Residue, then its C-alpha position, 0 to 999 in steps of 0.5 A: m186169338n186175333s193177332l195184335i201185332s204182325l211182323e212180316k219179312v222184318n229186317y234190321q241192319i247197320a251198314d253192312q251188318h244184318i241183325l235180323h233176317d225176314v222176321d215173320w211173327q204173328i203175336p196174339a192179343g192177350a198172350h204171354i210170350t217168352l223170347t230167348g236165344p244167345s247173347g247178341g243173336g238180335k232179341s233186344t233189337l226185335l223187341r226195340i222195333i216193336a216198341a218203335m225205339i228204333s226203326k226197322t230196315s225193311g218189312t211190315l210191322i202191324f199193330d192193332g190192324q194199322p202199320i206202325e208208321s201210321y201212329d203218333p209216336i207218343m201215343y203208340r208208346r203209351q200203348v206198347s211199354y218197354c221195361f229195361q233190365q236196368p231201369t232208369l229212375f229220375g228225380e228225388t223220390v219214388a213219388d217223383n217217378l210214379a207221378f210222371p205218368y200222370q204229369i205227361r197226361k196233364q192229370v193229378m196223381d191218383t195216389q190211392r191207385v198208386v198205393t194199391a199198385l206198390n201194395n201188389v208188388g210188395l211195397s208200402e205206402r211209405t216208399l212213395l217218400q223213399p229217396i231213389i238212391e236208398l232203393s235196392g235192385g229189386e226195389r228199383q225194378r218194381v217201381a219201374l214196372i209200376r210206373n210203366i203200368l199204372f196206365l195199362p198198355k196193350v202190350l208190355l215188353l220186358d227185357e230180362v227184367t228178373a235177371g239179377l233179382d233174388e228168388n223173392n223179387k222174382q216171384i213178386v214180379h212174376a205175380c205181377l205179370r200173371q195179374l196183368n196178363e190173365q186179369d187185365h188182358v195186357t200181352t206180354i213179351m219177356i226176354t228171359h233165360d229163366a227156365t220157369e219163365i219159359a215153361a209159363a209161356d203161352q208161346l216161345a220164341k227164339v232168336v238165333a243169328g237174327r233168325l226167328e223160331v216160333h213154338t206154340 
């Protein structure tokens, strides 16, 4: 597989604190990758650099054949989507959140597509009218995931999205991610400490004290 993302000698530091050291990483298109390592080792920082949420201090980051700096930030983030462990939902209802990807593209929400996406993660059409304050943690995570993938990105970055979910919700999220990766060919990179998720990966990457180790 060709590399969709290429990092060469990527460093990140704040003042005199070095958080990432000379990271080299070739990420194949369509891969399913897990990223592990001790807390505070730099995993989330690395993912946020790939997501263009923060800027590397030095080094090269190539996405789809072009330096990341050559992309319009808004267009880039539509291709490289980031899911948080504790997602922020806004507005009053689930529909407010799932209409958002359409609104920013100046499109009318495709209700049938949205309902199908809800069904794929075990939620019904009635969920659209549900107030977000009534959602469980697992439901919030599933709604946030749908919001990120209604317009399929090329890359989905997942920061411990199953941490704290019960086994049923984990299985639902796993099935959704498996479909995205295997059928829609979305490249997925998941920060996790879950042994089952690690075992299912095509590639295992580990960040320890700011240095990256990659195992295939």
